[in-house]
C-alpha positions as CSV (number, residue, x, y, z in Angstrom):
1,E,89.5,58.1,75.5
2,D,88.7,59.3,79.0
3,I,91.5,60.8,81.1
4,R,92.1,61.9,84.5
5,L,95.1,63.7,85.7
6,A,96.5,65.6,88.9
7,V,97.5,69.0,87.8
8,P,99.4,70.4,91.0
9,V,99.3,74.1,92.0
10,T,101.5,75.6,94.7
11,M,101.0,78.6,96.8
12,D,104.0,79.5,99.0
13,Y,103.5,80.6,102.6
14,R,105.4,83.9,102.0
15,T,103.0,84.9,99.2
16,L,100.0,83.9,101.4
17,S,101.5,85.8,104.3
18,E,101.8,89.0,102.1
19,V,98.5,88.7,101.0
20,L,97.0,88.5,104.5
21,S,99.4,91.4,105.8
22,A,98.2,93.7,103.2
23,A,94.5,93.0,103.8
24,V,94.6,93.5,107.4
25,R,97.4,96.1,107.9
26,T,95.1,99.1,107.7
27,Q,92.7,97.8,110.1
28,V,92.1,99.4,113.6
29,F,90.4,97.4,116.2
30,D,89.3,99.3,119.3
31,F,88.2,97.9,122.6
32,E,87.7,98.8,126.3
33,A,90.6,98.6,128.6
34,G,91.5,100.1,131.8
35,G,88.6,102.5,131.9
36,G,89.4,103.8,128.2
37,T,89.6,102.8,124.8
38,A,92.4,100.9,123.4
39,E,93.4,100.3,119.9
40,A,95.1,97.1,118.2
41,R,96.8,97.0,114.8
42,I,98.0,93.9,113.0
43,T,101.3,95.0,111.6
44,E,102.3,91.6,110.1
45,V,100.8,88.0,109.4
46,M,103.2,85.0,109.0
47,V,101.8,81.8,107.9
48,Y,103.6,78.5,108.4
49,P,102.5,74.8,108.6
50,S,101.7,72.7,111.6
51,A,100.2,69.8,110.0
52,P,97.4,68.9,109.4
53,Q,96.6,72.7,109.8
54,V,98.3,76.0,109.4
55,V,99.2,78.6,112.0
56,L,98.8,82.4,111.4
57,G,101.0,84.5,113.6
58,L,99.8,88.1,113.8
59,H,102.1,90.6,115.1
60,V,99.8,93.3,117.1
61,D,100.8,96.5,118.2
62,L,98.7,98.1,121.0
63,S,97.7,101.5,122.1
64,L,96.4,101.2,125.6
65,P,95.3,104.2,127.9
66,R,98.0,105.3,130.2
67,Q,100.4,102.7,129.2
68,W,103.7,103.6,127.5
69,L,105.5,100.3,127.9
70,D,106.1,97.8,125.3
71,T,102.6,96.7,124.0
72,R,103.6,94.6,120.9
73,G,103.7,90.9,120.5
74,W,102.2,87.9,118.8
75,V,98.8,86.3,118.5
76,Y,98.6,82.9,117.1
77,L,95.6,81.4,115.2
78,S,95.2,77.9,113.8
79,A,93.4,77.2,110.4
80,T,92.3,74.4,108.1
81,P,93.0,74.8,104.5
82,V,90.1,73.8,102.4
83,F,90.0,73.8,98.5
84,D,87.0,74.1,96.7
85,A,87.2,72.3,93.2
86,Q,84.1,73.8,91.8
87,T,85.3,77.4,92.2
88,G,89.1,76.9,92.5
89,V,89.3,78.8,95.7
90,L,91.8,77.8,98.6
91,E,90.3,79.0,101.9
92,L,91.6,78.9,105.5
93,K,88.7,77.9,107.5
94,D,88.0,77.0,111.4
95,L,90.1,79.8,112.5
96,R,90.6,79.8,116.1
97,V,93.0,81.9,118.5
98,S,95.4,79.4,120.1
99,R,97.6,81.6,122.2
100,A,99.0,85.0,122.8
101,V,102.7,85.2,123.7
102,D,105.5,87.5,124.4
103,N,103.4,90.1,126.2
104,R,100.9,90.1,128.8
105,W,99.2,93.4,127.5
106,V,98.9,91.5,124.0
107,S,97.4,88.3,125.8
108,V,94.8,90.6,127.5
109,A,93.9,92.3,124.4
110,S,93.5,89.1,122.5
111,A,91.2,87.8,124.9
112,A,89.1,90.8,124.2
113,L,89.6,90.7,120.4
114,N,89.4,87.0,119.6
115,E,86.0,87.0,117.8
116,R,86.9,90.1,115.8
117,L,90.4,88.9,114.9
118,V,88.9,85.5,113.7
119,R,86.1,87.4,111.7
120,E,88.4,89.8,110.0
121,L,91.1,87.3,109.1
122,G,88.2,85.1,107.8
123,R,87.2,87.4,105.3
124,H,90.6,87.6,103.6
125,A,92.0,84.1,104.1
126,R,91.1,83.0,100.8
127,L,92.9,82.7,97.4
128,D,91.3,82.2,93.9
129,L,93.3,79.6,92.3
130,A,91.1,79.2,89.3
131,E,93.2,81.0,86.8
132,T,96.4,79.3,88.0
133,I,94.8,76.1,87.6
134,S,93.5,77.0,84.2
135,K,97.0,77.7,82.9
136,A,98.4,74.5,84.5
137,T,95.7,72.5,82.7
138,L,96.3,74.3,79.4
139,A,100.1,73.5,79.8
140,A,99.3,70.0,80.7
141,N,97.0,69.7,77.5
142,E,99.8,71.0,75.2
143,Q,102.2,68.5,76.7
144,I,99.8,65.5,76.5
145,H,99.0,66.4,72.8
146,T,102.5,66.7,71.8
147,Q,103.6,63.4,73.5
148,I,100.9,61.5,71.9
149,R,101.6,62.9,68.3
150,Q,105.2,62.2,68.8
151,L,104.6,58.6,70.0
152,L,102.2,57.8,67.2
153,E,104.5,59.4,64.5
154,S,107.2,57.4,65.8
155,R,105.3,54.3,65.6
156,L,103.9,55.1,62.1
157,S,107.4,55.8,60.8
158,Q,108.7,52.3,61.7
159,G,106.4,50.7,59.2
160,P,107.3,49.9,55.6
161,A,105.4,52.9,54.1
162,R,103.9,56.3,55.7
163,L,100.3,55.5,56.5
164,A,99.1,59.1,57.3
165,E,99.7,62.6,56.2
166,R,99.3,63.9,59.8
167,I,98.0,63.1,63.0
168,V,95.3,65.3,64.9
169,V,94.8,65.2,68.6
170,S,91.8,67.0,69.8
171,G,90.1,67.5,73.2
172,G,91.8,67.3,76.5
173,L,91.4,68.3,80.1
174,G,88.7,70.6,81.2
175,A,86.7,70.0,84.4
176,V,88.0,69.8,87.9
177,E,86.5,66.6,89.6
178,A,88.1,66.7,93.1
179,A,91.3,67.9,94.9
180,T,93.6,67.0,97.7
181,Y,96.4,69.1,99.2
182,S,99.6,68.7,101.1
183,L,101.4,71.1,103.4
184,G,105.1,71.4,102.7
185,D,107.8,73.3,104.6
186,A,107.7,76.1,102.4
187,A,104.3,75.9,100.4
188,I,100.9,74.4,100.3
189,T,100.3,72.3,97.2
190,V,97.0,71.6,95.7
191,Y,96.6,68.6,93.6
192,P,93.3,69.2,91.6
193,V,92.1,65.9,89.6
194,V,91.3,67.3,86.0
195,T,89.2,65.1,83.8
196,G,88.4,65.3,80.0
197,S,88.6,63.1,76.9
198,L,91.0,63.1,73.8
199,A,90.0,62.1,70.2
200,I,93.0,60.9,67.9
201,E,92.5,61.2,64.1
202,L,94.9,60.0,61.5
203,V,94.4,62.1,58.3
204,P,95.2,59.7,55.4
205,L,98.2,60.4,53.0
206,Y,96.1,60.2,50.1
207,A,92.4,61.0,50.0
208,A,89.8,58.6,48.6
209,D,88.5,59.3,45.4
């Protein structure tokens, strides 16, 4: 019997934010400003939904020539989540700087750094969910096998005599065919459609001579 089943996998924005923050926190971006060399560091990344996209807030700390005033602020990028059913990778694509607020120095710096910020975030804005999907698929297979055995055993036990010694269920879900996703308030949920087939065998109570 061929089967198709959506196996939901959830990635919360907090975890995604922590992964991106750890990846770029040590990066230093230098650029020319005010007749000297300035530096920018991303100290934090915050990811949150803005359907149908997500927003990446980058907290930027600047070191500017001859500037001792507050040089920290936020730069915001938009991105589109894309899930590759073949590789199991969730990637944030089409990254674009949408705005820089809170600080005029950060606004000026973001204009000089837009391309590099997008390129650097793009290198890390991907999560491999293949192992998570595999575990979810194994759990779904186990549940399906158990439920089918219980259902058949219940039906067989209702007859006048027991017909089989045991029920063997083999096969199950395996290949990821396609996937959709939804943006919730706290997480991205990917719905991989996993396909496979089942075989059911009734082992006779008494083997034939």
